[in-house]
C-alpha positions in Angstrom: 0.0 0.0 0.0 1.5 3.3 -1.1 1.7 6.1 1.6 -0.1 9.3 0.8 1.8 12.6 0.3 3.0 14.2 3.5 1.9 17.9 4.0 3.3 18.4 7.5 6.6 19.9 6.5 5.4 22.6 4.1 2.7 23.5 6.6 5.1 23.7 9.4 7.3 25.9 7.3 4.5 28.2 6.4 3.5 28.4 10.0 7.0 29.2 11.2 7.3 32.0 8.5 4.0 33.4 9.7 5.1 33.3 13.3 8.3 35.1 12.4 6.5 37.8 10.4 4.1 38.2 13.4 7.1 38.6 15.7 8.6 41.1 13.4 5.4 43.1 13.1 5.1 43.2 16.9 8.7 44.5 17.1 7.9 47.2 14.5 4.9 48.4 16.3 6.8 48.7 19.5 9.6 50.5 17.7 7.1 53.0 16.2 5.3 53.6 19.5 8.6 54.2 21.3 9.8 56.5 18.6 6.5 58.5 18.7 7.0 58.9 22.5 10.5 60.2 22.0 9.8 62.4 19.0 6.3 63.7 19.6 5.2 63.2 23.3 8.6 64.0 24.9 8.9 67.6 23.4 5.3 68.3 24.6 6.1 67.0 28.1 9.3 69.2 28.2 7.4 72.3 27.1 4.7 71.6 29.8 7.3 71.3 32.5 9.0 74.5 31.5 5.7 76.3 31.5 4.9 75.0 34.9 8.2 75.8 36.5 8.2 79.3 35.1 4.6 79.9 36.2 4.1 82.6 38.8 1.4 82.9 41.5 -1.9 84.4 40.2 -2.4 88.1 40.7 -5.7 90.0 40.5 -6.3 89.0 36.9 -5.6 85.2 37.0 -4.7 83.3 33.8 -4.8 79.7 33.0 -1.0 79.4 33.3 -0.7 81.0 36.7 -0.6 79.1 40.0 -3.5 79.6 42.4 -4.5 78.1 45.7 -8.0 77.1 46.8 -9.6 75.2 49.7 -11.4 72.0 49.2 -13.3 69.5 51.5 -12.4 65.8 51.3 -15.4 63.6 50.6 -13.9 60.2 50.0 -10.4 58.7 50.4 -9.3 55.5 48.6 -5.8 54.0 49.3 -4.3 51.2 47.3 -1.3 49.3 48.6 1.0 46.8 47.0 3.0 46.9 43.8 0.8 49.6 42.2 0.5 51.7 45.3 -1.4 54.9 45.1 -5.0 56.1 45.4 -7.4 58.9 45.0 -9.4 61.4 47.0 -12.7 63.0 46.0 -12.8 66.7 47.0 -15.6 69.2 46.8 -15.6 73.0 46.5 -16.5 76.0 44.4 -13.2 76.0 42.5 -12.3 74.3 39.3 -10.5 71.0 39.7 -12.9 69.7 42.3 -13.7 66.0 41.9 -11.7 62.9 42.0 -7.9 63.6 42.3 -5.5 60.7 41.7 -2.1 60.0 43.2 0.7 57.7 42.1 2.4 56.2 45.1 1.7 56.5 48.8 2.7 59.6 50.7 2.2 61.1 54.1 -0.8 63.2 52.8 -2.6 60.2 51.3 -1.9 58.0 54.3 -3.3 60.5 56.8 -6.0 62.5 55.0 -9.6 61.6 56.1 -13.1 62.5 54.9 -14.2 65.9 56.2 -10.7 67.4 56.2 -10.3 70.8 54.7 -7.3 70.7 52.3 -5.4 73.2 50.2 -5.0 72.6 46.5 -2.7 74.2 44.0 -4.4 74.6 40.7 -2.7 74.9 37.3 -4.5 74.9 34.0 -7.7 73.8 35.6 -6.2 70.8 37.4 -5.2 70.2 41.0 -1.5 69.4 40.9 -0.8 69.4 44.6 -3.0 68.7 47.7 -1.9 69.4 51.2 -3.4 69.3 54.7 -1.0 71.7 56.5 1.4 69.0 57.7 2.1 67.3 54.4 1.6 67.8 50.7 1.6 65.4 47.7 1.7 65.7 44.0 -1.2 64.4 41.9 -0.8 62.4 38.7 -1.5 65.7 36.8 1.6 67.4 38.1 3.7 67.9 35.0 7.2 67.7 36.6 8.6 64.2 36.0 6.5 63.5 32.9 9.5 63.9 30.6 11.6 61.5 32.6 8.8 58.9 32.5 8.1 59.5 28.8 11.8 59.2 27.9 12.3 55.9 30.0 9.1 54.3 28.5 10.1 55.5 24.9 13.6 54.0 25.3 12.2 50.7 26.6 9.8 50.3 23.8 12.3 51.3 21.2 15.0 49.0 22.6 12.7 46.0 22.9 11.1 46.7 19.5 14.4 47.0 17.7 15.7 43.7 19.2 12.5 41.8 18.5 12.6 43.1 14.9 16.2 42.0 14.6 15.4 38.5 16.0 12.5 38.2 13.5 14.8 39.3 10.7 17.4 36.7 11.7 14.8 33.9 11.9 13.4 34.9 8.4 16.9 34.6 7.0 17.3 31.1 8.3 16.4 28.3 6.0 13.1 26.7 6.9 14.7 23.2 6.6 17.0 23.9 9.6 16.1 24.0 13.1 15.4 27.4 14.7 18.9 28.7 15.7 20.0 29.2 19.2 23.2 30.9 18.4 25.5 32.0 21.3 25.7 35.4 19.6 21.9 35.8 19.7 21.7 34.7 23.3 24.5 37.1 24.2 22.8 39.9 22.3 19.5 39.1 24.1 21.2 39.2 27.5 22.9 42.5 26.8 19.7 44.1 25.6 17.7 42.7 28.6 20.3 44.1 31.1 20.1 47.5 29.5 16.3 47.3 29.6 16.3 46.4 33.2 18.7 49.1 34.1 16.7 51.7 32.2 13.5 50.7 34.0 15.1 50.6 37.4 16.8 54.0 36.8 13.5 55.6 35.6 11.5 54.4 38.6 14.1 55.4 41.2 14.6 58.8 39.7 10.9 59.3 39.2 10.1 58.4 42.9 12.9 60.8 44.0 11.8 63.6 41.7 15.0 63.2 39.6 15.5 65.2 36.5 15.7 64.1 32.9 19.4 65.4 32.8 20.4 63.1 35.6 18.7 60.2 33.9 20.5 60.8 30.7 23.8 61.3 32.4 23.5 57.9 34.2 21.9 56.1 31.2 24.1 57.2 28.3 27.4 55.4 29.5 25.5 52.1 29.9 23.8 52.5 26.5 27.2 53.3 24.8 28.8 50.2 26.5 25.9 48.0 25.3 26.0 49.4 21.8 29.7 48.8 21.6 29.3 45.2 22.7 26.4 44.5 20.3 28.4 46.1 17.4 31.4 43.9 18.0 29.2 40.8 18.2 27.5 41.8 15.0 30.8 42.5 13.1 32.3 39.2 14.4 29.3 37.4 13.1 29.5 39.0 9.7 33.1 38.2 9.5 32.4 34.5 10.0 29.8 34.3 7.2 
């Protein structure tokens, strides 16, 4: 009895190529989003930070860009602990900005404020950026200082990860379908170096963001690590090209 044709290998090859293309598309999307954050969102965040830091206290004719204070009454308090610590308070009052005010991270203010308390709010461009109860104050999520640091770190992480995933997909697509998926030492080393830089970027961003660090400090600490990683990856790539 003659065996029928086997279609498993061509199907597996097509499925493998489809998976490689999907991985490459995912990498390109992450690369584009990261690039958009660095090219489009970051300049906007920097401009907003400059405007806020140069804003003066409102005078007799207040404008949207001046800083003014108002009193609010706390209606509700919600505190969330754990890895994504933070929370929100709902405040009422005649001034704009009243409503739910969110916080990223726990602070003395959020820990101690209670419903019925009268709190002072700093308002900028129609949003409460700081709430204080006399003994402690805490920035809200709408506070613009620090946004450029977070945007830069997130953009770098997406760009870094997207570029590497795209490279891996390109490498797989240029591997003959008849061979097993490669596990080159070079590719493993490249992945390790990229992952280390990504973890360093994330840790540096979070530490500086929590401590109100500036974008300049972030870049000063991140650039040497990025240059060392780039030099390592370049040498690995040139060595691989020389062996081909």
